C-alpha positions in Angstrom: 0.2 -0.7 -15.2 1.5 1.7 -12.7 2.9 -0.6 -10.1 3.7 2.5 -8.0 -0.6 3.4 -7.9 -1.0 -0.8 -7.5 1.2 -0.9 -4.4 -0.9 1.7 -3.0 -3.8 0.1 -4.0 -2.8 -3.7 -2.7 -1.0 -2.2 0.6 -3.1 -2.4 4.0 -3.3 1.2 5.5 0.0 1.4 8.0 3.4 3.0 7.4 4.8 3.5 3.7 7.8 4.4 2.5 8.5 6.5 -0.3 12.7 5.8 -1.4 13.5 8.2 -4.1 10.6 10.1 -3.4 11.4 13.3 -6.2 8.6 16.0 -5.7 6.2 13.7 -4.7 4.2 12.6 -7.2 3.6 9.4 -4.9 4.0 10.6 -1.2 0.7 12.9 -1.7 -1.4 9.9 -2.8 0.5 7.5 0.0 -0.7 10.2 2.5 -4.3 9.6 1.7 -3.9 5.8 3.0 -1.1 5.3 5.1 -0.9 6.0 8.6 2.3 7.9 8.1 4.6 8.2 4.9 8.4 8.6 5.2 9.5 10.2 1.9 13.4 10.0 0.8 14.5 12.4 -1.5 18.5 13.1 -1.3 18.6 15.7 -4.0 18.7 19.3 -2.8 17.2 19.9 -6.4 14.4 17.9 -5.7 14.2 18.1 -1.8 12.6 21.4 -1.4 9.8 20.9 -3.8 8.9 17.5 -2.2 8.4 19.9 1.4 6.1 22.4 -0.6 4.2 19.4 -2.2 3.3 17.4 1.2 2.9 20.5 2.8 -0.8 20.0 3.3 0.0 16.0 4.5 0.4 16.1 7.8 1.9 12.4 7.8 4.6 13.0 5.2 7.6 13.2 6.8 10.1 14.1 4.4 14.2 13.4 4.7 16.8 14.4 3.0 19.0 11.4 3.3 20.1 8.6 0.3 18.5 4.9 1.4 22.0 2.9 1.3 23.3 -0.3 2.4 25.8 1.4 4.6 25.4 4.5 7.3 27.5 7.3 6.1 28.1 9.6 3.5 27.9 9.2 -0.6 28.1 11.3 -4.1 24.9 11.5 -5.7 25.7 12.0 -9.5 23.6 14.0 -11.9 22.6 16.3 -8.7 24.3 19.5 -8.5 22.7 21.3 -12.1 20.6 23.8 -11.1 19.8 24.9 -14.8 17.6 21.8 -15.0 14.1 21.3 -14.2 12.6 20.7 -11.2 11.5 17.1 -10.6 14.7 15.8 -12.2 14.3 11.9 -11.5 18.1 10.7 -12.9 20.3 10.9 -10.2 22.4 8.2 -8.8 24.7 7.4 -5.9 25.9 4.0 -7.7 28.8 5.3 -9.1 28.8 2.2 -12.0 25.7 4.5 -13.2 27.2 7.6 -13.6 28.1 7.0 -17.3 24.1 5.8 -18.2 23.3 9.9 -17.2 23.3 12.8 -20.0 26.2 13.7 -21.5 25.7 17.5 -19.6 25.2 15.7 -16.6 28.0 12.8 -16.1 31.0 14.5 -15.3 32.9 13.1 -12.1 32.5 16.6 -10.5 28.8 16.7 -10.8 27.5 15.4 -7.3 26.1 16.5 -4.6 27.9 15.3 -1.0 24.6 13.7 0.7 24.1 11.4 4.3 23.2 8.1 3.9 21.1 5.5 6.0 20.0 1.9 5.9 16.2 1.0 5.9 16.7 -1.1 9.0 18.7 1.5 10.9 16.8 4.6 10.2 13.6 1.9 11.3 15.2 0.7 14.4 16.9 4.2 15.2 12.8 5.6 14.9 10.8 2.6 16.3 9.2 2.2 13.0 7.3 -0.9 12.7 3.7 -1.7 10.5 5.1 -1.3 7.3 2.4 -2.1 4.8 4.2 0.0 1.6 7.3 0.4 0.2 8.3 2.4 -3.3 12.0 1.8 -4.5 12.9 4.0 -7.5 16.4 4.9 -7.0 18.2 5.1 -10.4 20.7 1.6 -9.9 20.7 1.5 -6.5 18.3 -0.8 -6.0 20.3 -3.5 -4.7 22.1 -1.4 -2.0 18.3 -0.2 -0.3 17.8 -4.2 -0.4 21.1 -5.0 0.9 20.4 -2.4 3.9 16.5 -3.7 4.4 16.6 -7.4 5.0 15.7 -7.3 8.6 12.7 -5.0 8.0 11.4 -7.1 4.7 11.6 -9.8 7.1 10.0 -8.3 10.0 7.2 -6.7 8.2 4.7 -7.1 4.9 5.1 -4.4 2.8 4.1 -4.8 -0.9 7.4 -3.4 -2.9 6.8 -1.3 -6.2 10.5 -1.8 -7.7 11.6 0.0 -10.8 15.0 -1.7 -11.9 17.4 0.3 -13.9 20.3 -0.5 -16.5 23.7 -1.8 -15.4 22.2 -3.5 -11.8 23.3 -6.8 -10.5 19.5 -8.5 -12.0 20.1 -11.8 -9.9 21.6 -10.1 -6.6 18.5 -8.3 -6.2 15.9 -11.3 -7.3 17.8 -12.9 -4.5 17.8 -10.3 -1.9 14.2 -10.3 -2.1 13.2 -14.1 -2.3 15.4 -14.3 0.7 13.0 -11.8 2.2 10.3 -14.3 1.4 9.0 -12.1 -1.9 7.1 -13.7 -5.1 8.1 -11.2 -7.9 5.4 -10.1 -10.2 6.4 -8.3 -13.6 4.4 -5.2 -14.0 2.5 -6.5 -11.3 0.9 -9.3 -13.3 3.1 -12.1 -14.0 5.1 -14.5 -11.7 9.0 -14.3 -12.5 11.7 -16.5 -11.7 14.3 -13.6 -12.8 14.2 -10.0 -13.1 15.6 -7.9 -16.1 17.1 -4.2 -16.2 14.5 -1.4 -16.7 11.5 -2.8 -15.9 8.8 -2.6 -13.0 7.7 -5.3 -10.8 5.2 -5.8 -7.6 6.6 -7.5 -5.0 4.5 -9.3 -2.5 4.6 -12.6 0.3 
């Protein structure tokens, strides 16, 4: 099951967040249903293409910023190669995940310095309410995103499509979702009481 598309199908019209938007493969279909889409893509490699791909989507706001658990800056690893294919989605702000990048991308000097924001702070700064859908595909930074979105998730009822990756604290991610009032479904179908790495989940209240 494509949980990202299922999230779009299940969500009510409203504000959608695409966290880890890459080149906009889901931001574009989101825009057909959402009142507004906020698409977060921190890497220069993909951001320019995201902007081009969403030019005709007047309700998409592309943000070149990494969603995390603090406001500041971070190194995003695997992002500085200019000779790899546009649409590369393996970049990560989680330094512990660097070792899982392909060998030629995993050097400590292969990073881009990017600004970071929490979802809670972003929503406060921009007076955003009525969030009905959220896609989270951030290559091992899932915990960071959820830590920084607790107030937003409790105040809204977005359907969440979550992709997990290797090396994450699966129990903490499960607890963050549960504490925000979510039930979690593996592949959008099977209710679970724990999550595992390298899987896709649909989360809803």
